[in-house]
C-alpha positions in Angstrom: 0.1 0.0 0.0 1.3 3.5 -0.9 0.6 6.4 1.3 1.3 9.8 -0.4 1.3 13.3 0.9 0.8 16.1 -1.8 1.8 19.5 -0.2 1.6 21.4 -3.5 5.2 22.3 -3.4 6.4 19.0 -2.3 5.2 15.3 -2.5 6.4 12.3 -0.4 5.3 8.8 -0.4 5.7 5.8 2.0 5.2 2.0 1.1 3.8 -0.2 3.9 1.5 -3.1 4.7 -2.2 -2.5 5.3 -2.3 -5.0 8.3 -2.1 -2.9 11.5 -1.7 0.4 9.6 -4.5 2.3 11.1 -3.6 1.3 14.7 0.0 2.2 14.3 -1.0 5.5 12.4 -3.4 6.4 15.2 -0.7 5.6 17.9 1.7 8.0 16.4 -0.9 10.7 15.9 -2.1 10.3 19.5 1.4 10.4 21.0 2.1 13.5 19.0 -1.0 15.1 20.1 -0.3 14.6 23.8 3.0 16.3 23.3 1.8 19.0 21.0 -1.4 19.7 23.3 -3.4 20.4 20.1 -4.5 19.0 16.7 -3.1 21.9 14.7 0.2 21.8 16.5 0.6 18.1 16.0 -0.2 18.5 12.2 2.4 21.3 12.0 4.9 19.1 13.6 4.3 16.3 11.1 4.6 18.9 8.2 7.9 20.3 9.7 9.3 16.9 10.0 8.6 16.4 6.3 10.1 19.5 5.2 13.2 19.4 7.5 14.1 15.6 6.8 13.0 14.9 3.3 16.2 12.7 2.9 15.5 10.6 6.0 13.0 7.6 5.2 12.5 7.1 8.9 11.5 10.6 9.6 9.3 11.0 6.5 7.5 7.4 7.6 6.9 8.7 10.9 5.4 12.0 9.8 3.3 10.4 7.1 1.9 8.0 9.5 1.1 10.6 11.9 -0.8 12.5 9.2 -2.6 9.3 8.4 -3.6 8.8 11.9 -5.0 12.4 11.9 -7.0 11.7 8.7 -8.4 8.3 10.0 -9.6 10.1 13.3 -10.9 13.3 11.8 -12.0 12.5 8.2 -12.6 9.0 7.6 -11.2 5.2 8.0 -9.1 3.9 5.3 -9.4 0.7 3.0 -6.6 -1.4 1.7 -5.9 0.6 -1.2 -3.3 3.5 -2.0 -4.3 6.9 -0.4 -3.1 10.3 -1.2 -3.4 13.0 1.3 -3.8 16.3 -0.5 -3.0 18.9 2.0 -4.7 21.8 0.2 -8.0 20.0 0.5 -7.4 18.6 3.9 -6.0 21.6 5.7 -9.5 23.5 5.8 -10.8 20.6 7.9 -8.1 21.6 10.5 -8.6 25.3 10.4 -12.5 25.1 10.6 -13.5 21.5 11.6 -17.2 22.5 12.0 -17.4 23.9 8.4 -19.1 27.0 7.5 -22.1 27.0 9.9 -23.7 29.9 8.3 -23.7 28.6 4.8 -26.9 26.6 5.3 -28.5 28.8 7.9 -31.7 30.8 6.8 -30.5 33.7 9.0 -27.2 33.8 7.0 -27.7 37.1 5.4 -28.4 38.6 8.9 -25.5 36.8 10.7 -22.9 39.5 10.4 -24.9 42.7 10.4 -24.7 45.0 13.3 
């Protein structure tokens, strides 16, 4: 199974087995989340590792697995097929996890009027 991370200006990939992948990815994410104390700081840490250690397979693997753990927990479970984590599409979920609550509200036109 191939896990790719597309950051727009960079793309990295890791090959791994599917068996036990979800549990391992979630464990890495949870461990980093405990240390970072917030989801956004954990994600930023994974991205920092990717950008600073592109030549280290171990570091890239750790960061990609952590991002995958976040994806599994926040977005959706994965199946036994290649996956691409497209950061420009995923990061809005981190910035505004509840989505645009006023987009479907009948009172949307009045929401920001004073």
